[in-house]
The first five atom37 places (N, CA, C, CB, O) and aatype in JSON, in Angstrom:
{
  "aatype": [12, 13, 14, 1, 5, 5, 5, 7, 13, 16, 10, 10, 6, 19, 10, 10, 0, 7, 13, 9, 10, 13, 9, 16, 9, 0, 16, 12, 16, 12, 19, 18, 1, 7, 0, 10, 10, 15, 15, 2, 11, 0, 6, 6, 15, 10, 0, 10, 15, 7, 15, 10, 14, 13, 9, 1, 15, 10, 19, 16, 6, 5, 10, 1, 6, 7, 15, 3, 3, 9, 9, 1, 10, 7, 11, 7, 1, 18, 7, 6, 9, 15, 18, 16, 17, 19, 0, 2, 0, 5, 10, 11, 7, 1, 14, 15, 10, 3, 9, 10, 6, 9, 2, 7, 6, 0, 3, 1, 18, 6, 18, 10, 10, 17, 16, 19, 5, 10, 16, 10, 10, 8, 11, 15, 1, 16, 11, 0, 18, 16, 13, 6, 6, 9, 15, 17],
  "atom_mask": [
    [1, 1, 1, 1, 1],
    [1, 1, 1, 1, 1],
    [1, 1, 1, 1, 1],
    [1, 1, 1, 1, 1],
    [1, 1, 1, 1, 1],
    [1, 1, 1, 1, 1],
    [1, 1, 1, 1, 1],
    [1, 1, 1, 0, 1],
    [1, 1, 1, 1, 1],
    [1, 1, 1, 1, 1],
    [1, 1, 1, 1, 1],
    [1, 1, 1, 1, 1],
    [1, 1, 1, 1, 1],
    [1, 1, 1, 1, 1],
    [1, 1, 1, 1, 1],
    [1, 1, 1, 1, 1],
    [1, 1, 1, 1, 1],
    [1, 1, 1, 0, 1],
    [1, 1, 1, 1, 1],
    [1, 1, 1, 1, 1],
    [1, 1, 1, 1, 1],
    [1, 1, 1, 1, 1],
    [1, 1, 1, 1, 1],
    [1, 1, 1, 1, 1],
    [1, 1, 1, 1, 1],
    [1, 1, 1, 1, 1],
    [1, 1, 1, 1, 1],
    [1, 1, 1, 1, 1],
    [1, 1, 1, 1, 1],
    [1, 1, 1, 1, 1],
    [1, 1, 1, 1, 1],
    [1, 1, 1, 1, 1],
    [1, 1, 1, 1, 1],
    [1, 1, 1, 0, 1],
    [1, 1, 1, 1, 1],
    [1, 1, 1, 1, 1],
    [1, 1, 1, 1, 1],
    [1, 1, 1, 1, 1],
    [1, 1, 1, 1, 1],
    [1, 1, 1, 1, 1],
    [1, 1, 1, 1, 1],
    [1, 1, 1, 1, 1],
    [1, 1, 1, 1, 1],
    [1, 1, 1, 1, 1],
    [1, 1, 1, 1, 1],
    [1, 1, 1, 1, 1],
    [1, 1, 1, 1, 1],
    [1, 1, 1, 1, 1],
    [1, 1, 1, 1, 1],
    [1, 1, 1, 0, 1],
    [1, 1, 1, 1, 1],
    [1, 1, 1, 1, 1],
    [1, 1, 1, 1, 1],
    [1, 1, 1, 1, 1],
    [1, 1, 1, 1, 1],
    [1, 1, 1, 1, 1],
    [1, 1, 1, 1, 1],
    [1, 1, 1, 1, 1],
    [1, 1, 1, 1, 1],
    [1, 1, 1, 1, 1],
    [1, 1, 1, 1, 1],
    [1, 1, 1, 1, 1],
    [1, 1, 1, 1, 1],
    [1, 1, 1, 1, 1],
    [1, 1, 1, 1, 1],
    [1, 1, 1, 0, 1],
    [1, 1, 1, 1, 1],
    [1, 1, 1, 1, 1],
    [1, 1, 1, 1, 1],
    [1, 1, 1, 1, 1],
    [1, 1, 1, 1, 1],
    [1, 1, 1, 1, 1],
    [1, 1, 1, 1, 1],
    [1, 1, 1, 0, 1],
    [1, 1, 1, 1, 1],
    [1, 1, 1, 0, 1],
    [1, 1, 1, 1, 1],
    [1, 1, 1, 1, 1],
    [1, 1, 1, 0, 1],
    [1, 1, 1, 1, 1],
    [1, 1, 1, 1, 1],
    [1, 1, 1, 1, 1],
    [1, 1, 1, 1, 1],
    [1, 1, 1, 1, 1],
    [1, 1, 1, 1, 1],
    [1, 1, 1, 1, 1],
    [1, 1, 1, 1, 1],
    [1, 1, 1, 1, 1],
    [1, 1, 1, 1, 1],
    [1, 1, 1, 1, 1],
    [1, 1, 1, 1, 1],
    [1, 1, 1, 1, 1],
    [1, 1, 1, 0, 1],
    [1, 1, 1, 1, 1],
    [1, 1, 1, 1, 1],
    [1, 1, 1, 1, 1],
    [1, 1, 1, 1, 1],
    [1, 1, 1, 1, 1],
    [1, 1, 1, 1, 1],
    [1, 1, 1, 1, 1],
    [1, 1, 1, 1, 1],
    [1, 1, 1, 1, 1],
    [1, 1, 1, 1, 1],
    [1, 1, 1, 0, 1],
    [1, 1, 1, 1, 1],
    [1, 1, 1, 1, 1],
    [1, 1, 1, 1, 1],
    [1, 1, 1, 1, 1],
    [1, 1, 1, 1, 1],
    [1, 1, 1, 1, 1],
    [1, 1, 1, 1, 1],
    [1, 1, 1, 1, 1],
    [1, 1, 1, 1, 1],
    [1, 1, 1, 1, 1],
    [1, 1, 1, 1, 1],
    [1, 1, 1, 1, 1],
    [1, 1, 1, 1, 1],
    [1, 1, 1, 1, 1],
    [1, 1, 1, 1, 1],
    [1, 1, 1, 1, 1],
    [1, 1, 1, 1, 1],
    [1, 1, 1, 1, 1],
    [1, 1, 1, 1, 1],
    [1, 1, 1, 1, 1],
    [1, 1, 1, 1, 1],
    [1, 1, 1, 1, 1],
    [1, 1, 1, 1, 1],
    [1, 1, 1, 1, 1],
    [1, 1, 1, 1, 1],
    [1, 1, 1, 1, 1],
    [1, 1, 1, 1, 1],
    [1, 1, 1, 1, 1],
    [1, 1, 1, 1, 1],
    [1, 1, 1, 1, 1],
    [1, 1, 1, 1, 1],
    [1, 1, 1, 1, 1]
  ],
  "atom_positions": [
    [[0.64, -1.19, 0.21], [0.22, -0.34, 0.07], [0.71, 1.52, -0.26], [-0.27, -0.74, 0.85], [1.91, 1.68, -0.46]],
    [[0.17, 2.28, -0.28], [0.62, 3.5, -0.88], [0.66, 4.34, 0.6], [-0.49, 4.13, -2.22], [-0.31, 4.21, 1.35]],
    [[1.51, 5.0, 0.91], [1.25, 5.87, 2.38], [0.23, 7.02, 1.8], [2.93, 6.7, 3.18], [0.39, 7.63, 0.74]],
    [[-0.8, 7.18, 2.69], [-1.72, 8.17, 2.61], [-0.93, 9.46, 2.72], [-2.81, 8.01, 3.65], [0.02, 9.65, 3.49]],
    [[-1.66, 10.69, 1.5], [-1.37, 11.61, 2.17], [-2.28, 12.6, 2.8], [-0.67, 12.07, 1.54], [-3.5, 12.52, 2.87]],
    [[-1.65, 13.34, 3.16], [-2.62, 14.55, 4.23], [-3.72, 15.19, 3.6], [-1.74, 15.93, 4.76], [-3.11, 15.67, 2.64]],
    [[-4.6, 15.46, 3.49], [-5.09, 16.56, 2.8], [-6.11, 17.06, 4.12], [-5.88, 16.12, 1.19], [-6.77, 16.46, 4.96]],
    [[-5.76, 18.88, 3.73], [-6.25, 19.72, 4.55], [-5.76, 20.09, 6.25], [0.0, 0.0, 0.0], [-4.55, 20.34, 6.22]],
    [[-6.04, 20.15, 6.98], [-5.55, 20.26, 8.46], [-6.45, 19.49, 9.51], [-5.51, 21.82, 8.9], [-7.68, 19.39, 9.5]],
    [[-5.84, 19.15, 10.11], [-6.13, 18.7, 11.21], [-7.27, 19.09, 12.34], [-5.13, 18.76, 11.59], [-7.58, 20.27, 12.12]],
    [[-7.84, 18.69, 13.21], [-8.53, 19.55, 14.14], [-7.97, 20.15, 14.99], [-9.33, 19.07, 14.75], [-8.49, 21.24, 15.25]],
    [[-6.56, 19.74, 15.88], [-5.93, 20.74, 16.36], [-5.45, 21.69, 15.75], [-5.22, 20.44, 16.9], [-5.19, 22.77, 16.3]],
    [[-5.26, 21.47, 14.66], [-4.77, 23.15, 14.11], [-5.66, 23.76, 13.82], [-3.91, 23.4, 12.91], [-5.5, 24.98, 13.8]],
    [[-6.89, 23.25, 13.49], [-7.82, 24.55, 12.86], [-8.7, 25.61, 14.52], [-9.52, 23.49, 11.52], [-9.33, 26.67, 14.46]],
    [[-8.31, 24.67, 15.95], [-8.53, 25.01, 16.79], [-7.7, 25.99, 17.5], [-8.76, 24.17, 17.18], [-8.02, 26.99, 18.15]],
    [[-6.29, 25.37, 17.17], [-5.17, 26.36, 17.5], [-5.51, 27.92, 16.76], [-3.61, 25.66, 16.88], [-5.43, 29.0, 17.36]],
    [[-5.88, 27.77, 15.37], [-5.92, 28.66, 14.61], [-6.95, 29.63, 14.99], [-6.02, 28.17, 13.47], [-6.7, 30.83, 15.14]],
    [[-7.88, 29.2, 15.12], [-9.25, 30.01, 16.16], [-8.66, 30.45, 17.26], [0.0, 0.0, 0.0], [-8.68, 31.68, 17.29]],
    [[-8.0, 29.85, 18.4], [-7.93, 30.31, 19.4], [-7.4, 31.77, 19.28], [-7.3, 29.48, 20.13], [-7.94, 32.81, 19.68]],
    [[-6.08, 31.57, 18.54], [-5.1, 33.0, 18.27], [-6.02, 34.09, 17.42], [-3.51, 32.58, 17.18], [-5.9, 35.31, 17.57]],
    [[-6.67, 33.67, 16.78], [-7.4, 34.8, 15.99], [-8.36, 35.1, 16.98], [-8.09, 34.41, 14.52], [-8.75, 36.26, 16.9]],
    [[-8.97, 34.26, 18.1], [-9.85, 35.02, 18.87], [-8.91, 35.95, 20.03], [-10.96, 33.93, 19.57], [-9.24, 37.08, 20.37]],
    [[-7.86, 35.33, 20.46], [-7.13, 36.51, 21.01], [-6.72, 37.67, 20.56], [-6.27, 36.24, 21.35], [-6.83, 38.64, 21.32]],
    [[-6.15, 37.85, 19.23], [-5.95, 39.11, 18.62], [-7.2, 40.0, 18.48], [-5.36, 38.88, 17.34], [-7.21, 41.22, 18.63]],
    [[-8.35, 39.16, 18.14], [-9.91, 40.14, 17.98], [-9.99, 40.78, 19.44], [-11.64, 39.01, 17.63], [-10.32, 41.96, 19.56]],
    [[-9.7, 39.98, 20.56], [-10.44, 40.38, 21.9], [-9.21, 41.46, 22.23], [-10.76, 38.94, 23.23], [-9.64, 42.61, 22.34]],
    [[-8.16, 41.37, 22.35], [-6.73, 42.52, 22.18], [-7.2, 43.85, 21.51], [-5.35, 41.85, 21.02], [-7.47, 44.81, 22.23]],
    [[-7.31, 43.93, 20.02], [-7.73, 44.94, 19.35], [-8.82, 45.61, 19.97], [-8.01, 44.58, 18.17], [-8.79, 46.8, 20.29]],
    [[-9.92, 44.74, 20.16], [-11.25, 45.42, 20.78], [-10.67, 46.41, 22.34], [-12.58, 43.85, 21.3], [-11.0, 47.59, 22.51]],
    [[-9.99, 45.82, 23.08], [-9.38, 46.72, 24.07], [-8.87, 47.52, 23.85], [-8.75, 46.44, 24.73], [-9.2, 48.62, 24.27]],
    [[-7.74, 47.3, 23.05], [-7.08, 48.84, 22.54], [-8.1, 49.62, 22.15], [-6.04, 48.83, 21.26], [-8.1, 50.74, 22.66]],
    [[-8.94, 49.37, 21.41], [-9.62, 50.22, 20.34], [-10.56, 50.99, 21.36], [-10.47, 49.29, 19.01], [-10.52, 52.21, 21.28]],
    [[-11.56, 50.33, 22.47], [-12.46, 50.75, 23.21], [-11.6, 51.86, 24.23], [-13.21, 49.48, 23.86], [-11.96, 53.02, 24.43]],
    [[-10.61, 51.34, 24.71], [-9.32, 52.15, 25.72], [-9.1, 53.54, 24.88], [0.0, 0.0, 0.0], [-9.22, 54.59, 25.52]],
    [[-8.8, 53.59, 23.66], [-8.84, 54.79, 22.72], [-9.67, 55.43, 22.76], [-8.78, 54.66, 21.59], [-9.46, 56.59, 23.1]],
    [[-10.65, 55.14, 22.53], [-12.37, 55.64, 22.29], [-12.72, 56.44, 23.76], [-13.69, 53.98, 22.05], [-13.2, 57.57, 23.77]],
    [[-12.46, 55.8, 24.78], [-12.67, 56.37, 26.23], [-11.54, 57.82, 26.43], [-12.24, 54.94, 27.5], [-11.91, 58.97, 26.67]],
    [[-10.51, 57.5, 26.31], [-9.61, 58.45, 26.41], [-9.92, 59.6, 25.41], [-8.31, 57.86, 26.22], [-9.65, 60.78, 25.63]],
    [[-10.46, 59.18, 24.39], [-10.37, 60.58, 23.57], [-12.0, 61.46, 23.96], [-10.19, 60.13, 21.51], [-12.33, 62.63, 23.75]],
    [[-12.67, 60.43, 24.52], [-13.72, 60.85, 25.08], [-13.69, 62.0, 26.06], [-14.22, 59.86, 25.58], [-13.96, 63.19, 25.94]],
    [[-13.33, 61.39, 26.93], [-12.5, 62.25, 28.08], [-11.7, 63.53, 27.82], [-11.47, 61.37, 28.65], [-12.08, 64.62, 28.24]],
    [[-10.58, 63.35, 27.12], [-10.15, 64.34, 26.39], [-11.04, 65.71, 25.89], [-9.71, 63.66, 25.37], [-10.91, 66.93, 26.07]],
    [[-11.65, 65.19, 25.45], [-12.55, 66.24, 24.63], [-13.34, 66.75, 25.34], [-13.3, 65.83, 23.56], [-13.5, 67.94, 25.08]],
    [[-14.12, 66.26, 26.38], [-14.99, 66.78, 27.66], [-13.89, 67.78, 28.61], [-15.62, 65.24, 28.72], [-14.2, 68.92, 28.96]],
    [[-12.77, 67.24, 28.89], [-12.01, 68.35, 29.23], [-11.67, 69.67, 28.95], [-11.34, 68.08, 29.2], [-11.67, 70.69, 29.64]],
    [[-11.32, 69.37, 27.55], [-10.93, 70.53, 26.78], [-12.29, 71.47, 26.7], [-10.36, 70.05, 25.25], [-12.1, 72.62, 27.09]],
    [[-13.68, 71.13, 26.23], [-14.65, 71.55, 26.38], [-14.78, 72.36, 27.62], [-15.35, 70.66, 26.23], [-15.0, 73.57, 27.67]],
    [[-14.65, 71.7, 28.39], [-14.79, 72.78, 30.14], [-13.5, 73.77, 30.55], [-14.82, 71.52, 31.82], [-13.65, 74.7, 31.34]],
    [[-12.29, 73.48, 29.96], [-11.46, 74.09, 30.03], [-11.52, 75.71, 29.07], [-10.56, 73.1, 29.8], [-11.48, 76.88, 29.45]],
    [[-11.61, 75.04, 27.61], [-11.77, 76.17, 26.87], [-12.76, 77.08, 27.43], [0.0, 0.0, 0.0], [-12.41, 78.26, 27.46]],
    [[-13.99, 76.79, 27.92], [-15.09, 77.72, 28.13], [-14.82, 78.62, 29.69], [-16.61, 76.73, 28.13], [-15.22, 79.69, 30.16]],
    [[-14.05, 77.71, 30.08], [-13.68, 78.46, 31.74], [-13.57, 80.11, 31.59], [-11.87, 77.87, 32.45], [-14.21, 80.84, 32.35]],
    [[-12.66, 80.66, 30.48], [-12.2, 82.21, 30.73], [-13.83, 82.73, 30.47], [-10.75, 82.99, 29.39], [-14.34, 83.46, 31.32]],
    [[-14.52, 82.35, 29.42], [-15.98, 82.99, 29.08], [-16.58, 82.89, 30.32], [-16.93, 82.24, 27.9], [-16.84, 83.96, 30.87]],
    [[-16.83, 82.01, 30.83], [-18.2, 81.5, 32.02], [-17.7, 82.49, 33.14], [-18.24, 79.44, 32.73], [-18.48, 83.39, 33.45]],
    [[-16.66, 82.41, 33.68], [-15.74, 83.19, 34.64], [-15.94, 84.71, 34.37], [-14.13, 82.77, 34.42], [-16.13, 85.42, 35.36]],
    [[-15.92, 85.25, 33.2], [-16.1, 86.71, 32.9], [-17.66, 86.88, 33.16], [-15.61, 87.14, 31.29], [-18.02, 87.72, 33.99]],
    [[-18.7, 86.01, 32.39], [-20.04, 86.11, 32.93], [-20.23, 86.24, 34.52], [-20.76, 84.91, 32.46], [-20.86, 87.16, 35.05]],
    [[-19.64, 85.23, 35.18], [-19.88, 85.48, 36.78], [-19.56, 86.64, 37.49], [-19.21, 84.6, 37.52], [-19.92, 86.89, 38.64]],
    [[-19.0, 87.23, 36.9], [-18.04, 88.12, 37.13], [-18.7, 89.46, 36.87], [-16.82, 87.84, 36.3], [-18.5, 90.37, 37.67]],
    [[-19.37, 89.62, 35.96], [-20.56, 90.71, 35.48], [-21.47, 90.51, 36.48], [-21.33, 90.5, 33.94], [-21.7, 91.42, 37.28]],
    [[-22.1, 89.31, 36.58], [-23.59, 88.88, 37.67], [-22.73, 89.36, 39.21], [-24.2, 86.51, 37.66], [-23.43, 89.95, 40.03]],
    [[-21.65, 89.17, 39.47], [-21.18, 89.59, 40.82], [-21.6, 91.13, 40.94], [-19.51, 89.36, 41.0], [-22.26, 91.57, 41.88]],
    [[-21.17, 91.79, 39.99], [-20.66, 93.31, 40.29], [-22.1, 93.84, 39.67], [-18.94, 93.96, 39.37], [-22.07, 95.07, 39.69]],
    [[-23.06, 93.47, 39.24], [-24.61, 93.68, 38.98], [-25.65, 93.32, 40.3], [-25.03, 92.63, 37.68], [-26.8, 93.73, 40.45]],
    [[-24.91, 92.5, 41.15], [-25.27, 91.8, 42.33], [-26.35, 92.72, 43.45], [0.0, 0.0, 0.0], [-26.56, 93.93, 43.31]],
    [[-26.59, 92.39, 43.9], [-26.94, 93.19, 45.03], [-26.26, 93.07, 46.45], [-28.25, 92.99, 45.19], [-25.62, 92.03, 46.61]],
    [[-26.31, 94.16, 47.76], [-25.5, 93.65, 48.64], [-25.44, 92.5, 49.43], [-25.42, 94.32, 49.23], [-24.89, 92.62, 50.52]],
    [[-25.92, 91.36, 49.1], [-25.91, 89.86, 49.51], [-24.64, 89.51, 49.88], [-26.36, 88.9, 48.42], [-23.68, 89.71, 49.14]],
    [[-24.49, 88.82, 51.37], [-23.21, 88.23, 51.59], [-22.79, 86.87, 50.86], [-23.15, 88.03, 52.98], [-21.64, 86.42, 50.8]],
    [[-23.91, 86.36, 50.34], [-23.97, 84.96, 49.44], [-24.65, 85.22, 48.5], [-24.54, 83.7, 50.0], [-25.73, 85.76, 48.73]],
    [[-24.31, 84.95, 47.21], [-24.65, 85.16, 45.98], [-24.74, 84.07, 45.42], [-23.96, 85.92, 45.36], [-23.82, 83.34, 45.79]],
    [[-25.64, 83.43, 44.44], [-25.84, 82.27, 43.79], [-26.02, 82.52, 42.63], [-26.73, 81.55, 44.19], [-26.32, 83.71, 42.51]],
    [[-25.97, 81.83, 41.36], [-26.08, 82.03, 40.0], [-26.09, 80.64, 39.41], [0.0, 0.0, 0.0], [-25.52, 79.69, 39.94]],
    [[-26.84, 80.57, 38.17], [-26.39, 79.26, 37.18], [-26.73, 80.17, 35.66], [-27.64, 77.44, 37.46], [-27.17, 81.27, 35.33]],
    [[-26.27, 79.06, 35.1], [-26.23, 79.33, 33.51], [-26.04, 78.28, 32.58], [0.0, 0.0, 0.0], [-25.86, 77.1, 32.86]],
    [[-26.1, 78.89, 31.29], [-25.59, 77.79, 30.05], [-24.68, 78.58, 29.3], [-26.85, 77.18, 28.93], [-24.89, 79.79, 29.18]],
    [[-23.67, 78.01, 28.78], [-22.73, 78.55, 28.12], [-22.31, 77.44, 26.88], [-21.62, 78.93, 29.15], [-21.4, 76.63, 27.01]],
    [[-23.29, 77.6, 25.44], [-22.77, 76.8, 24.51], [-23.56, 75.38, 25.41], [0.0, 0.0, 0.0], [-24.42, 75.42, 26.3]],
    [[-22.95, 74.33, 24.84], [-23.09, 73.0, 25.54], [-22.99, 72.83, 27.21], [-22.0, 72.15, 24.95], [-23.53, 71.88, 27.78]],
    [[-22.42, 73.61, 27.75], [-21.84, 73.3, 29.25], [-23.33, 74.23, 30.15], [-19.72, 74.23, 29.59], [-23.98, 75.19, 29.74]],
    [[-23.43, 73.48, 31.38], [-24.0, 74.13, 32.23], [-23.17, 74.34, 33.34], [-25.08, 73.61, 32.49], [-22.3, 73.53, 33.68]],
    [[-23.48, 75.74, 34.11], [-22.79, 75.74, 35.24], [-23.64, 76.52, 36.37], [-21.42, 76.34, 34.95], [-24.57, 77.29, 36.15]],
    [[-23.21, 76.2, 37.41], [-23.59, 76.99, 38.67], [-22.6, 77.57, 39.6], [-24.35, 76.19, 39.47], [-21.66, 76.79, 39.78]],
    [[-22.48, 78.67, 40.26], [-22.04, 79.13, 41.25], [-22.29, 79.92, 42.51], [-21.54, 79.43, 40.85], [-23.32, 80.59, 42.64]],
    [[-21.27, 79.83, 43.53], [-22.06, 80.37, 44.66], [-20.61, 81.06, 45.04], [-22.96, 79.18, 45.87], [-19.49, 80.67, 44.72]],
    [[-20.98, 82.16, 45.79], [-19.93, 83.36, 45.97], [-20.28, 83.78, 47.34], [-20.07, 84.69, 44.84], [-21.43, 83.91, 47.75]],
    [[-19.37, 83.95, 47.91], [-19.43, 84.08, 49.44], [-18.3, 85.88, 49.95], [-18.52, 82.15, 50.19], [-17.11, 86.1, 49.72]],
    [[-19.05, 86.54, 50.46], [-18.29, 87.58, 50.61], [-16.91, 87.25, 51.6], [-19.24, 88.68, 51.15], [-17.08, 86.47, 52.54]],
    [[-15.84, 87.72, 51.44], [-14.75, 87.29, 52.06], [-14.13, 88.54, 53.21], [-13.73, 86.88, 50.85], [-13.78, 88.42, 54.39]],
    [[-14.17, 89.91, 52.19], [-13.82, 90.86, 52.94], [-14.57, 92.25, 52.27], [-12.24, 90.83, 53.03], [-14.84, 92.2, 51.07]],
    [[-14.84, 93.27, 52.89], [-15.28, 94.67, 52.73], [-14.77, 95.97, 53.19], [-16.31, 94.7, 53.16], [-14.52, 96.18, 54.37]],
    [[-14.61, 96.77, 52.32], [-13.55, 97.63, 52.42], [-13.63, 99.12, 51.63], [0.0, 0.0, 0.0], [-14.52, 99.33, 50.81]],
    [[-12.76, 100.0, 51.92], [-12.83, 100.9, 51.17], [-11.53, 101.44, 50.98], [-13.72, 101.71, 51.56], [-10.52, 101.41, 51.69]],
    [[-11.87, 102.15, 49.39], [-10.26, 102.57, 49.07], [-9.79, 103.75, 49.82], [-10.0, 102.97, 47.49], [-10.49, 104.68, 50.2]],
    [[-8.46, 103.59, 49.99], [-8.0, 104.72, 50.91], [-7.27, 106.02, 49.55], [-6.54, 103.9, 52.29], [-6.23, 106.67, 49.63]],
    [[-7.92, 106.01, 48.86], [-7.51, 107.74, 48.11], [-7.3, 108.63, 48.49], [-8.17, 108.42, 47.49], [-8.28, 108.85, 49.21]],
    [[-6.7, 109.38, 48.56], [-6.32, 110.93, 48.91], [-7.41, 111.64, 47.83], [-4.41, 111.41, 48.54], [-7.99, 112.64, 48.25]],
    [[-7.58, 111.35, 47.02], [-8.61, 112.4, 46.16], [-10.07, 111.99, 46.23], [-8.25, 112.43, 44.48], [-10.9, 112.9, 46.18]],
    [[-10.55, 110.58, 46.37], [-11.93, 110.36, 46.82], [-12.05, 111.11, 48.19], [-12.29, 108.75, 46.95], [-13.08, 111.78, 48.17]],
    [[-11.49, 111.21, 49.16], [-11.43, 111.86, 51.02], [-11.66, 113.35, 50.44], [-9.42, 111.65, 52.24], [-12.74, 113.89, 50.69]],
    [[-10.64, 114.08, 49.63], [-10.86, 115.48, 49.61], [-12.22, 115.71, 48.78], [-9.58, 116.23, 48.97], [-13.14, 116.41, 49.19]],
    [[-12.21, 115.08, 47.65], [-14.0, 115.55, 47.11], [-15.38, 114.85, 48.24], [-14.36, 114.57, 45.09], [-16.59, 115.0, 48.05]],
    [[-14.85, 114.24, 49.19], [-15.81, 113.99, 50.1], [-16.9, 112.66, 49.49], [0.0, 0.0, 0.0], [-18.04, 112.33, 49.8]],
    [[-16.02, 112.17, 48.61], [-16.88, 111.02, 47.73], [-16.0, 109.22, 47.97], [-16.76, 111.68, 45.61], [-15.98, 108.28, 47.17]],
    [[-15.29, 109.31, 49.52], [-14.83, 108.04, 49.84], [-15.67, 107.02, 50.52], [-13.78, 108.2, 50.54], [-15.48, 105.82, 50.7]],
    [[-16.77, 107.92, 50.92], [-18.09, 106.68, 51.46], [-18.68, 106.39, 50.51], [-19.3, 107.06, 52.49], [-19.27, 105.31, 50.54]],
    [[-18.75, 107.02, 49.57], [-19.89, 106.2, 48.47], [-19.12, 104.86, 47.48], [-20.57, 107.62, 47.12], [-19.77, 104.13, 46.72]],
    [[-17.93, 104.78, 47.66], [-17.01, 103.43, 47.02], [-16.98, 102.3, 48.29], [-15.07, 103.96, 46.54], [-17.03, 102.53, 49.5]],
    [[-16.88, 101.17, 47.68], [-16.81, 99.89, 48.48], [-16.41, 98.7, 47.86], [-18.02, 99.6, 49.02], [-17.09, 98.39, 46.88]],
    [[-15.55, 98.02, 48.13], [-15.52, 97.14, 47.33], [-15.61, 95.65, 48.26], [-14.29, 97.43, 46.46], [-15.39, 95.83, 49.46]],
    [[-15.81, 94.72, 47.99], [-16.24, 93.36, 48.27], [-15.16, 92.37, 47.48], [-17.85, 93.15, 47.76], [-15.05, 92.4, 46.26]],
    [[-14.18, 91.26, 48.56], [-13.52, 90.39, 48.03], [-14.72, 89.06, 47.89], [-12.16, 90.2, 48.93], [-15.55, 88.78, 48.76]],
    [[-14.6, 88.58, 47.0], [-15.5, 87.12, 47.05], [-14.41, 86.0, 46.73], [-16.9, 87.02, 45.73], [-13.35, 86.08, 46.12]],
    [[-15.11, 84.84, 47.42], [-14.77, 83.44, 47.22], [-15.9, 82.9, 46.27], [-14.66, 82.62, 48.64], [-17.08, 82.74, 46.59]],
    [[-15.34, 82.65, 45.09], [-16.38, 82.0, 44.12], [-16.06, 80.43, 43.97], [-16.33, 82.75, 42.58], [-14.87, 80.12, 43.86]],
    [[-16.93, 79.54, 43.95], [-16.96, 78.11, 43.82], [-17.6, 77.76, 42.67], [-17.57, 77.46, 44.89], [-18.81, 77.61, 42.83]],
    [[-17.01, 77.47, 41.0], [-17.92, 77.36, 40.05], [-17.81, 75.73, 39.94], [-17.6, 78.3, 38.7], [-16.88, 75.0, 40.26]],
    [[-19.19, 75.37, 39.32], [-19.16, 73.92, 38.95], [-19.49, 73.96, 37.28], [-20.38, 72.96, 39.94], [-20.3, 74.75, 36.79]],
    [[-18.77, 73.03, 36.56], [-18.99, 73.16, 35.07], [-19.68, 71.44, 34.94], [-17.22, 73.58, 34.03], [-19.34, 70.4, 35.52]],
    [[-20.6, 71.67, 34.06], [-21.07, 70.71, 33.48], [-21.38, 70.15, 32.18], [-21.69, 70.72, 33.87], [-22.44, 70.46, 31.62]],
    [[-20.48, 69.3, 31.6], [-20.66, 68.8, 30.3], [-20.8, 67.41, 29.77], [-19.8, 69.21, 29.73], [-19.88, 66.6, 29.8]],
    [[-21.86, 67.2, 29.34], [-22.09, 65.41, 29.0], [-22.42, 65.11, 30.73], [-20.19, 64.26, 28.17], [-23.08, 65.61, 31.64]],
    [[-21.64, 64.11, 30.54], [-21.62, 63.52, 31.78], [-19.89, 63.88, 32.7], [-21.98, 61.75, 31.38], [-19.37, 63.12, 33.51]],
    [[-19.5, 64.82, 32.37], [-18.28, 65.26, 32.99], [-18.71, 66.56, 33.9], [-17.13, 65.62, 31.8], [-19.46, 67.43, 33.45]],
    [[-18.06, 66.6, 35.5], [-18.33, 67.9, 36.32], [-16.82, 68.06, 36.54], [-19.4, 67.79, 37.85], [-16.03, 67.13, 36.66]],
    [[-16.51, 69.44, 36.58], [-15.82, 69.75, 37.09], [-16.02, 71.35, 38.16], [-15.04, 69.55, 36.13], [-16.9, 72.2, 38.1]],
    [[-14.94, 71.26, 38.98], [-15.02, 72.37, 40.01], [-14.05, 72.9, 40.01], [-15.26, 72.12, 41.24], [-12.94, 72.39, 39.89]],
    [[-14.39, 74.45, 40.19], [-12.94, 75.5, 40.45], [-13.54, 76.5, 41.75], [-12.44, 76.76, 38.67], [-14.67, 76.69, 42.22]],
    [[-12.52, 76.9, 41.98], [-12.44, 77.76, 43.12], [-11.82, 78.9, 42.52], [-11.68, 77.19, 44.36], [-11.03, 78.65, 41.61]],
    [[-12.04, 80.45, 42.91], [-11.18, 81.47, 42.35], [-12.01, 82.64, 43.19], [-11.13, 81.56, 40.51], [-13.21, 82.58, 43.43]],
    [[-11.21, 83.58, 43.53], [-11.2, 85.11, 43.95], [-11.6, 86.13, 42.91], [-9.8, 85.53, 44.39], [-11.17, 86.09, 41.76]],
    [[-12.57, 87.17, 43.43], [-13.1, 88.01, 42.52], [-13.18, 89.35, 43.64], [-14.63, 87.38, 41.77], [-13.1, 89.31, 44.87]],
    [[-13.38, 90.53, 42.74], [-13.15, 91.77, 43.23], [-14.52, 92.48, 42.63], [-11.65, 92.41, 42.75], [-14.67, 92.56, 41.41]],
    [[-15.52, 92.99, 43.58], [-16.35, 93.46, 42.78], [-16.27, 95.01, 43.82], [-17.88, 92.42, 42.53], [-15.58, 95.05, 44.84]],
    [[-17.28, 96.44, 43.22], [-17.45, 97.28, 44.15], [-18.92, 97.92, 43.13], [-15.89, 98.32, 44.57], [-19.6, 98.86, 43.54]]
  ]
}
C-alpha cells in the first residue's frame, strides 16, 4: 500500500488557529475601547477648560451687578456647558485714595472680595473650580 497523503488541516490545527484569532480580536477590541474612552475624556476636558475664561467673565459681571447680599448664587448655560456658582463675601472695605477723601466721595465707594465656587457640567463630566473675584 501506498502511504496516505494528508489533505487539509487536522482538528488541532484548526482549533489552535481559531484560538489565536480570538485572542488577537479580543486584544484589538480592548485597545480600541481604551482609545475611544480616552478620546471622549479628553474632548470633555477640553470643552470645560476652553469655556472657563468666558464663563468666569459672565460670573464676574453677575457679581458686579448684584445686590449687597453676603452670599450670591447663580447658574447659566454657555453652549453645551451648564454652570452653577456660589459666591461668599470674604472681605469688605473702602479704598484709601486721597482724591476721593478730598472730594468727600470716599464713603460712596466700597469693594467686596468674593470666593467663588464654580461648577461646570458637560455631558457626563463635572469639574469644580474655586477663584477669588473683586466687585465694587
